[in-house]
Structures are given as structure tokens and as C-alpha cells.
ZAMARGU-4260 file (C-alpha; in steps of 0.2 Angstrom, whole numbers, plus 5000, padded with zeros to 4 digits):
<rodrens>
0) 5025/4847/5145 | 5007/4850/5145 | 5003/4862/5163 | 4985/4865/5169 | 4978/4882/5165
5) 4972/4890/5182 | 4962/4902/5174 | 4949/4898/5156 | 4957/4910/5143 | 4948/4922/5138
10) 4941/4923/5122 | 4930/4934/5114 | 4913/4927/5120 | 4919/4926/5135 | 4926/4942/5138
15) 4918/4957/5147 | 4909/4971/5132 | 4918/4986/5139 | 4939/4977/5140 | 4936/4971/5122
20) 4929/4986/5115 | 4943/4997/5123 | 4954/4984/5116 | 4949/4987/5099 | 4949/5003/5102
25) 4967/5003/5105 | 4972/4991/5091 | 4964/5003/5079 | 4971/5020/5085 | 4987/5009/5083
30) 4985/5006/5065 | 4980/5023/5062 | 4994/5029/5070 | 5006/5020/5061 | 4997/5021/5041
35) 4998/5041/5046 | 5017/5041/5052 | 5020/5029/5036 | 5013/5041/5025 | 5018/5056/5031
40) 5037/5047/5032 | 5036/5045/5013 | 5028/5063/5009 | 5044/5067/5018 | 5053/5059/5008
45) 5048/5060/4992 | 5047/5079/4993 | 5064/5077/5000 | 5071/5068/4983 | 5080/5081/4970
50) 5069/5083/4955 | 5064/5065/4951 | 5049/5067/4944 | 5049/5079/4926 | 5042/5095/4925
55) 5025/5097/4916 | 5024/5107/4900 | 5017/5121/4900 | 5009/5123/4885 | 5002/5104/4887
60) 5009/5098/4874 | 5012/5080/4875 | 5026/5068/4876 | 5040/5070/4866 | 5042/5060/4852
65) 5051/5043/4853 | 5043/5040/4870 | 5031/5027/4874 | 5020/5012/4867 | 5029/5006/4851
70) 5022/4994/4842 | 5040/4981/4836 | 5041/4967/4829 | 5044/4955/4841 | 5027/4963/4848
75) 5020/4962/4830 | 5026/4942/4833 | 5017/4942/4850 | 5001/4948/4843 | 5003/4935/4829
80) 5003/4918/4844 | 4990/4929/4852 | 4979/4928/4841 | 4978/4911/4838
</rodrens>
């Protein structure tokens, strides 16, 4: 059932300027606080994890041999099929 509204709905076109500005500011403040809280929680969680990231080598050497990209037979086959 539909009921006829007693007051016209306020839309951004007919809302008073001061009311819409304060609502926008409240929304922005809420979203800013939500984002900052999320970043803080992520930083705290990452800090509390025990040694998940390997420490960088002091002498500046590259990654140990055997790690990283390797061009294996199935990769070579893919490259061949991608050429055609």
C-alpha cells in the first residue's frame, strides 16, 4: 500500500545549504576516521606478526640462486603459442 507523504522529501536540490554542508562534512569525517582506523589496525596487525618478511641482506646481494623467474619448458611452450 502506498501512503501519501505529508511532507515533501528533501532532495539535494531543495535542501538548505547549511544542512547539506554539515551532513557532507559529517560523512567525510566518518569516512576519514574509518580509513585511518583501518590503516592503524592493519599496521598493528602487521607489527604483531612474528618475522613474516625476510630481512634484507646487509651487503646488498641479490636474491639467492634458484629463486625468482625461471623459463621452464611449459613457459617456452606458452611463448610459442602466444606468438602465433
